[in-house]
N, C-alpha and C positions, 0 to 999 in steps of 0.2 A: 196811745201813750205818746207823750211829748217830752223831749229832752229839755232840761233847764239847768242852768248853773244855780247853785244855792244863792248867789247874789241876787238872782231874779225872784227868789221865793221868800227871802227873809232879810231882816236887818240884824246884824250882830253887834251887840253892845258889850262894853267892858265893865266888869264889876268895880266896886269902889271899897275903900277901907270902911270898916264898921266900928272901929275902936272908939269913936266919939259918941256912939249911940248907947242908950240905956238898955239894960236887960229887958226882955219882953218875951212874946210868944211867936214872933215872926222868924222863920228859919233863915239862917245865913249859910249859904252854900259856898264851898271851895271845891277844888277838883276832886277831893276825897269824899265829898258829901256834906252833910250838915256839920258845921263846926261851932255854931253858937245860935243864940236866939236874941233878937233885939226888938225894940218898940216902934221901929219905923220900917217902911218897905221902900225898896228901890223900884219895884214894879208890882202891879196887881193884875193878874189875868193869866191867860194861857201863854206859856213860853216853853221853849226847849233850852235846857242849860247844857252848854258844850264846854268840856274842859279844855283849857289851853295848856295845862300841864297834863300830858296825855294819860288817860285811862279810859278805854272804850266802854267799860262797864258803867262809867259815871255820866253817860248821856242821860239826862233826867227830863221827864215831862212834869210840868207843874201847872196848876190852875188855881192858885191862891196867892196872896201877897208873899213876897220873898225879898231877900237881899242877896247879892253875890259879891264876893271879893274878886280881886284881880286875877285869880287863877281859874275863874269860871266865867265864860261868856254867857249872856242871856240874850234871847232872840225875840223879835216881833215878826210873826209869820204873815204873809199875804194870803189871807183866807179866801180871796177871790180865785186863787189858783189851787191851793192845797190846804187841807185841814191840818192844823197843828199836830194833832195826835197821829194822823197818818204819816206825816213827815218824821215824827219822832220814831215810830216803828221802823220806818225805812232806814233812818240814820243808824239805828241800833244794829242793823244788818251789815253795815259797811265797815271795811277795814281801813282805818286812817293811818296805818303805819308808814305808807309811802309819803305822807304829808308831814312827817315829823322832822323837826330841826333840833339841833343840839344833841350832845351825847350823854352828858351827865344827867340833865333834867330835860328829857324830850318834850317838845312843845309843838302844838299845832297853832299856827298864827291865824288871825282873822282872814287874811288873804287866801291862805291855803283852804280854809273851809269854804270861802266864797267861790273858789275855783272848782269845787267838786261838782261833777255832773250827775244828775239824777233823772230817772224817767218816771213821770207822774201821769197817771190816768186821769180822766175827767172826774169831777166831784162826785157824780153818782156812783161810780165804781169805787172810789175811795170810801164813800159812805157804806157800801155793801161790805167792804173789807173790814171796816171798823165795827160794823154790826156783829161780825164774827169774832174779831180779836178782843174787843173790850170786855165781853163777858168772861172770856178765858182769863184775861189779865186780872179781872176782879176776883175770880176764884183762886188764882195763884196768890194774890195778895191776902185774901182771907185765910188760906191755908198757912201762909207764912206767919200771920198773926197768931193763929192757933198754935203752931209749932213753937213760937217764941214764948208762949205761956204754959207749955207742958212742963210738968214737974217730973224729973227723971230720977 
């Protein structure tokens, strides 16, 4: 295991307004999740979405075109050091409450995220962990979809 600051593992980008875009099928994420769908993307590929208006449950992994507004950061991960999905699982376990600023609308700034220290194993161990976690995540997602379609 090696210790890293998040600044060494990823680049954090700020979302942009989507109001000038046409409706479409590309999700627009804010800190609360999907807020709209548009016809253009801000980024296409693997990313971890980090809320800057804080809600730890809304750290999101995505691997398709998306747009984020200014309440949700999007990231580009250095996959020479860490797999994006591995870092996502790791970040979901962390408590960012010590990084919050503001009292009415608590926020986590880009600098606060960058200063977080994480311990990352080598890529082969990350791969082994993902080989276990991803099938479990897939089953949970499938069960949630089934539950959403149950008639009670």
